[in-house]
C-alpha positions as CSV (number, residue, x, y, z in Angstrom):
1,X,-50.3,-6.1,-36.1
2,X,-48.4,-5.9,-32.8
3,X,-44.9,-7.2,-31.9
4,X,-44.3,-10.6,-30.5
5,X,-41.7,-11.3,-27.8
6,X,-40.6,-13.7,-25.1
7,X,-40.9,-12.1,-21.7
8,X,-39.9,-13.2,-18.3
9,X,-39.5,-11.4,-14.9
10,X,-37.0,-14.2,-13.9
11,X,-33.2,-14.3,-14.6
12,X,-32.3,-15.9,-17.9
13,X,-30.9,-19.4,-17.5
14,X,-29.8,-22.1,-19.9
15,X,-33.4,-23.3,-20.5
16,X,-34.8,-19.8,-21.3
17,X,-31.8,-18.9,-23.3
18,X,-32.9,-21.6,-25.8
19,X,-35.8,-19.3,-26.7
20,X,-34.4,-15.9,-25.9
21,X,-31.0,-16.3,-27.6
22,X,-27.6,-15.3,-26.2
23,X,-28.2,-11.6,-25.7
24,X,-31.8,-10.8,-24.5
25,X,-32.6,-7.2,-23.5
26,X,-33.3,-6.3,-19.9
27,X,-35.8,-3.5,-19.7
28,X,-37.7,-1.5,-17.1
29,X,-41.2,-2.7,-17.9
30,X,-43.1,-3.1,-14.6
31,X,-46.4,-2.3,-16.3
32,X,-46.6,-5.7,-18.0
33,X,-45.7,-7.7,-14.9
34,X,-47.3,-5.6,-12.1
35,X,-46.3,-6.5,-8.6
36,X,-43.5,-8.7,-9.8
37,X,-40.7,-6.1,-9.9
38,X,-39.2,-3.7,-12.4
39,X,-36.9,-5.9,-14.3
40,X,-38.1,-7.8,-17.4
41,X,-36.0,-9.7,-19.9
42,X,-37.3,-9.7,-23.4
43,X,-36.3,-11.0,-26.8
44,X,-37.9,-11.2,-30.3
45,X,-40.2,-14.2,-30.8
46,X,-41.7,-15.7,-33.9
47,X,-45.3,-15.1,-34.7
48,X,-47.4,-18.3,-34.4
49,X,-50.9,-16.9,-34.9
50,X,-52.2,-16.9,-31.3
51,X,-55.4,-15.0,-31.2
52,X,-55.4,-12.1,-28.8
53,X,-58.0,-11.8,-26.0
54,X,-61.1,-9.8,-26.7
55,X,-62.7,-7.0,-24.8
56,X,-66.3,-5.9,-25.6
57,X,-67.7,-2.8,-23.9
58,X,-71.3,-3.6,-23.1
59,X,-72.1,-0.3,-21.3
60,X,-70.2,2.9,-20.4
61,X,-72.4,5.4,-18.5
62,X,-71.9,8.3,-16.2
63,X,-74.5,9.3,-13.6
64,X,-74.0,11.7,-10.7
65,X,-70.2,11.7,-10.9
66,X,-69.9,7.9,-11.1
67,X,-68.9,6.0,-14.1
68,X,-70.1,2.4,-14.7
69,X,-68.3,0.3,-17.3
70,X,-69.6,-3.2,-18.2
71,X,-67.2,-5.5,-20.1
72,X,-67.1,-9.0,-21.6
73,X,-63.6,-10.5,-21.6
74,X,-63.0,-13.6,-23.8
75,X,-59.9,-15.7,-24.5
76,X,-60.6,-17.2,-28.0
77,X,-57.8,-19.7,-27.5
78,X,-59.2,-20.6,-24.0
79,X,-56.1,-19.7,-22.1
80,X,-56.4,-20.7,-18.4
81,X,-55.9,-17.2,-17.1
82,X,-57.5,-13.9,-18.1
83,X,-55.9,-10.8,-16.6
84,X,-57.5,-7.3,-16.6
85,X,-55.2,-4.3,-16.0
86,X,-56.6,-0.8,-15.4
87,X,-54.1,1.9,-16.1
88,X,-55.9,5.3,-15.9
89,X,-58.3,5.1,-13.0
90,X,-57.8,7.5,-10.1
91,X,-59.8,7.3,-6.9
92,X,-62.0,4.6,-5.5
93,X,-62.7,1.6,-7.8
94,X,-65.2,-1.2,-7.1
95,X,-65.8,-4.2,-9.4
96,X,-67.9,-7.3,-9.9
97,X,-67.0,-10.4,-11.9
98,X,-69.8,-12.5,-13.2
99,X,-72.0,-10.7,-10.6
100,X,-69.8,-11.4,-7.6
101,X,-68.3,-8.3,-5.9
102,X,-64.5,-7.9,-5.5
103,X,-63.2,-5.8,-2.7
104,X,-62.8,-2.1,-3.6
105,X,-59.5,-0.3,-3.7
106,X,-58.1,3.2,-4.0
107,X,-56.8,3.3,-7.5
108,X,-55.1,6.6,-6.9
109,X,-52.3,4.9,-5.0
110,X,-49.2,5.2,-7.1
111,X,-46.2,2.8,-7.1
112,X,-43.5,1.9,-9.5
113,X,-46.0,0.6,-12.2
114,X,-48.6,2.2,-14.4
115,X,-51.1,-0.4,-13.2
116,X,-53.7,1.1,-10.8
117,X,-55.8,-2.0,-10.4
118,X,-55.8,-5.6,-11.7
119,X,-57.3,-9.0,-11.2
120,X,-56.7,-12.5,-12.6
121,X,-59.5,-14.9,-13.4
122,X,-58.7,-18.6,-13.6
123,X,-60.5,-21.2,-15.7
124,X,-62.9,-19.0,-17.5
125,X,-65.5,-20.5,-19.8
126,X,-65.3,-20.2,-23.6
127,X,-68.0,-17.5,-23.3
128,X,-65.6,-15.4,-21.2
129,X,-66.4,-13.4,-18.1
130,X,-68.5,-10.3,-17.3
131,X,-66.8,-7.5,-15.5
132,X,-68.4,-4.3,-14.1
133,X,-66.2,-1.5,-13.0
134,X,-67.6,1.5,-10.9
135,X,-65.3,4.5,-10.5
136,X,-65.3,8.3,-10.4
137,X,-66.4,9.9,-13.7
138,X,-63.5,11.5,-15.5
139,X,-61.2,10.7,-18.4
140,X,-61.5,7.6,-20.6
141,X,-60.5,4.4,-18.9
142,X,-57.3,2.7,-20.2
143,X,-57.6,-1.1,-19.9
144,X,-55.5,-3.9,-21.1
145,X,-56.5,-7.6,-21.2
146,X,-53.9,-10.3,-21.3
147,X,-54.5,-14.1,-21.5
148,X,-51.8,-16.3,-20.0
149,X,-50.9,-19.9,-20.6
150,X,-48.4,-22.1,-18.9
151,X,-45.5,-23.5,-20.7
152,X,-44.4,-23.1,-24.4
153,X,-47.0,-23.4,-27.2
154,X,-46.6,-26.7,-29.1
155,X,-45.9,-24.8,-32.3
156,X,-42.7,-23.5,-30.8
157,X,-41.4,-26.8,-29.3
158,X,-39.4,-27.5,-32.4
159,X,-37.5,-24.2,-32.0
160,X,-35.7,-25.3,-28.8
161,X,-32.0,-25.8,-29.3
162,X,-29.0,-25.9,-27.2
163,X,-25.8,-24.0,-28.0
164,X,-24.1,-26.0,-30.7
165,X,-27.0,-28.4,-31.3
166,X,-30.6,-29.5,-31.1
167,X,-32.2,-29.8,-27.6
168,X,-33.4,-33.3,-28.6
169,X,-29.8,-34.4,-28.7
170,X,-29.0,-33.3,-25.2
171,X,-28.7,-36.0,-22.5
């Protein structure tokens, strides 16, 4: 089982300190928040049993130097945002999502993150979304799927506290 943590690309303030504690770590972790900068603040978080998003490989074929990878991405907890991050692709990448083409990109461009290509899908159905990636044949494709929610899960609302007391007592 993986680690759980609070993470934010924003500076820690009084509100976020309620969850992250008085001494959160500031790390170089641009691969998790691509295009949002290099600084990430993180702190240990309790496990609350949120189910991770699922990725199912439906097809992975190579023909004539081109690789086609068909995927099904699902958020079992029906989070409002599904994010696909591609880490290892080099060269031109094209994609379709639920049969609709996305503009292609040169995934060989390097910047300060390990992410070569990404997209966010909002308001997916409980069945998830279908994604087809077409890229140059080569090494295995390293993917990461993240589902994102807004706010704090209800299971953690009781953990909020202010320095020296309970947040519910604050005026």
